[in-house]
N, C-alpha and C positions, 0 to 999 in steps of 0.2 A: 469395535471402535472405542478408544479410551479418551473421549472428549466430554468432559463433565461441566464445563463452564456455563453459567447463566447468561453472561454477556461476553461480547468480544470487544474489549476496550483497548487492548494493546498486546503486543508480543511479549512484553515483560511478564505478564501473568501466565503465559502459556508454558507448559512443559514440552520437551521434545516429542512425547507421545501424542499430545494434543495437536502439534504441528503436523505430525505424520498422518493423524487421523483426518485432518482437513484435506491434505494433499492427496491422500489415497481415495477419498470419496470424490474429490474434484476430478480425478482421472475418469471416473465413471461418467461424470457430467460433461467432460470433453467429448466422450464418445456419443452421449445423447445429443449434444449440441451440433454434432456433424450429421445427424440423421435428418431426413425430410421433415418428420414430425418431432418437435423439440420439447414436448410438454410432458409433465408428470404431475401426480396429484399429491406430492409429498407435503405441500402446504395448503391443501384444499381446506377451505373453511376458515383460514387464518387471514388476518388483515396486517399489511405492512405499510407503514407510513415513512416516507423519506423526507427529511428536513435538511436542506443545504443552505447554510448561512453564508457560504462562500460560492463563487461560480465553479461549475464543474461540468465537464462533458463526459469523459470516459467513466469516471466512478459513478456518477449519478445514473447515467444511462445503463451501465452494466448491472447496478444493484436493481433497478426497476425491471430490467429485462429478466434478471435472475428470478426475482419474485414472481413475475408473470409465468415464466416457464415452469415454476414449481407449483402453479395453480393458486397462488395467493391473491387476495384482493389488494391491489396496490394503489396507494394514493400519494402523489407528490404534492407536498405542501408548498404553496407559493409564498416563500418567506418575505419576498419583497413587497407583497400585497397583504401580508398578515398583520396581527396586532403588534408584532415586534416593532414594526415601524412607528407604532403609536406610543411606544415606550414600555410595552409589556416586558417583564423580566423573563429570563430563561426558566426560572422556577415556576412562575405562573403559567408560562407556555406549557411546561411539562405537566403540571397539574390539570391544565385544560385537556391536553391530549390524553392523559391517563384516564380521565372521565369517560372518554370515548372507547376505552377498552381495546386498544390495538394489541396485537400479539408481538410484533417486531417493529422496532424503531431504528432507522438508519440516519445517522446525524453527522453532518460536517460543520465545524464551527471554528472561527478565527482564533478563539481563546484556548490556550492550552489548559486541559483539565475541565473544560465546559461539559464534555460528553460524560465524563465520570460523575460530575455533579447531577446531570440530568438522569443518569442511570440510577442514582440513589433515591430519586423522587418518583419513579414510575414502577409499575408492576410487570411490565413486559420486558422482553429481551432487547438489549440495546447494542448496536453495532457502531463502532467508531469508524466513520469514513474520512477521518482526518481532523485533528484538533490542534490548531496553532502550529508551533514547532515541535509539538510533543511526539505524536505517533500517527501512523497510517498503516494499521496492521494488515488489512487486506491487500495493500500494494506489496508489502513484503512477502505475503503468502503467494500471491500470483507470480512474483519474481522468483520465489523458491521453486514453484512448480515448473516455470519456464526453464530454470537452470537444471532441475532434476531431469526433465525430459530431454534436454540438450546434451547433458554430460553423464546421465545415468546414475547420478549421486548428488548429494548435498555436502558430504563430509570430505575433508582433505583437499578442498579446493582453495585456490588463491583468488580472491575477489578484490579488484581495485574499484573503489567508489570515488568518483572524481567530480570536482566542481564546488558548487555552493553547499558545503556540508553544514555550515553554521545555521542556515535558515530552513534546513530540510528535515521534515518529519519522515520522509521516505528513507533518508539515510539512517536515522535513528532506529527505525523499525527493522531495517535490513541488517544493521550491525547487531542488534539484539538476536535476530533469528539465525543468522549465519554463525554467530558465536555459539549459540545453543546447539547448532548442528555440527560443531567442531570444524568449521572452515576458517581460513586465515583471511583477515580483512585488512586491507590497506586504505587509508584515507589520503586523498591527493587533492591539493587545491592551494590557492594563494594564501598567504598568512591571514589576510583580512576575511577570508571565508572558512577558516578553520576555527571551530569553537574552542574557548578556553577550556582546558581540562581534557581535550580530546585524547591525550596520551594515556589518560587514566581509564579509558574505555576498553582496554585490552586489544587495541588495534595498533598496527604500524601507522605512523603519521609522517608524511613528507610533503614538501612544497615543490618537489622536482618530479615532473610528469614522467620523465624517462625512468627514474628510479621506481616510481609507483607502478608503472606498466610492465616493467621487466618480468617476463615469465608468468604473467597473470592468465588464469584460466577464463576469467570473466571480467569484462570491463563495463562498469555501470556508470553512465554519464548522468549528471543531474542538471535540472533547469536552473538558470539564474533567477532567483525569486526576488525580482525588483520590488514587488509589492510589500515585501517584509524588510526592505533595506531602508535604513534611515541615514542617509549620507552616501558618499562615494566609496564603494568597496573595490572597484576595479578602475584602472586608468581610462580604458575605452574598450568597447566590444572587440575592436580590431586587435588590440594588444592581448586581450584575454584569449581570443581564438588562436593567436600565434603561440601562446605559451600553454594554454590549457584545453583548447579545443581539440577534439579527436579527429585525426585524419589518418590516411593510410600509412604515412611515414611513422607516426607515433604508434599506431597499432602494430606495426611490424616488430616492436620491442616485446610485445605480449607473446604468449604461447602460440604456435602455428595454428591451433584449432580454437583460439580464444573466441568467445562470443561477445557481441556488443549489445548493450541494453540501454534503454532510456525510459523513464516513467511517463514522459510526455506531460504537456505539449512541448515539442522541441523548438528551439531557436536554431534553425539551420544556419550554418556559417558562423555561429557564435559558440555553441557547446559541441557541435558535431558537424562534420562535412556531410552535405546532403546526399552525395553519391554513396558514401559509406553507410548512412542510415538506411538506404534502400537496397543494400547489397544482401541478397537473400542467402549468400554463402557465409556471412559473418553476422548480419544483423538479426536479432530475434525480437525486434520492437513490435512488429505486428503480432507475433506469437504471445507477447505479454498482453495485448489487448484481448486476444481470444481467451487466454487463460484467466483473465479477470472475471469474465462471466462465470466460468465453471467454478473458480474458487469461491466466488460470492454465493453461488448456488449451494455449494458444499457447506459453507459457514451458516447460511440461513437454515438449511435442512438440519444441521446438527444442533443449533440453538432451539429450533422448533421441537426436536425430539426431547431435549432436556426440559423445555417449557411444559411439555405434555407429561413428563416424568414427575414433575413437581418436586416434592421434598427430597427425593433421592439425589438431586443435584448438589455437588459439593460446594459448600458456602465459601471456602477459600478461593474459589475461582470466580466468585461473583464480581 
């Protein structure tokens, strides 16, 4: 396995070999998670602390489950009841946690770059579980594993990422990963939800859903992130669904065997038709949830191996 990183802070820092190493090990954990006994001792004796400064269901639950299945001691820090509410800075929180000598720290934070700052202040391995609009690396990795299992490859695919691109760290991480793996990425959304400079990212960009979906192998829908919006970005949810919501008629423009993805949580009838979301012949949304646990187990396992290896870890990937 050629994974030498000290932290997992973003897809941007990973080489294609690093990505393949995580996905290949995750395949082993998919098999483990389907057995009656789902535990291993890969992280035995290690401590994992999860800190979520933003609400989360899938990501937080899957990281904690991943840690427990690997045999780690897992502590979920109740941020809402912590000293952060009393005005403690992120750096002071990091120093406090560092004094407790954890081995792995999983962090979600509303500010872009906050997880990188925290990683520079602690001695343990840090995993970015989403920072502002910046990145969500494990979501992109679980999406990649889902695509690879459905399509048999990650290269030479056409992937349409549709919806609220401007506010989506999931979109950014997927663009980086898919580009590294030599796939073609199309960004599709209304002008108000396409970030400035999107055409400089090496992607095709369109405001026409039909154009964006035509011939696509993968259709990845994104959630409207109203909590990050300051003002009116769409005329109405009804109008948004009419133009940009995925339904059977629009999906018919994609490749006949195209798969449908969504990172969740879904707004049914806004971003995607509910019947289509539940269609086991086209939708891999539940597969994404399953792959999330396996990918996070693989990432934690590989980081723990590097933690134990010590000085041999490549500093450039820190």
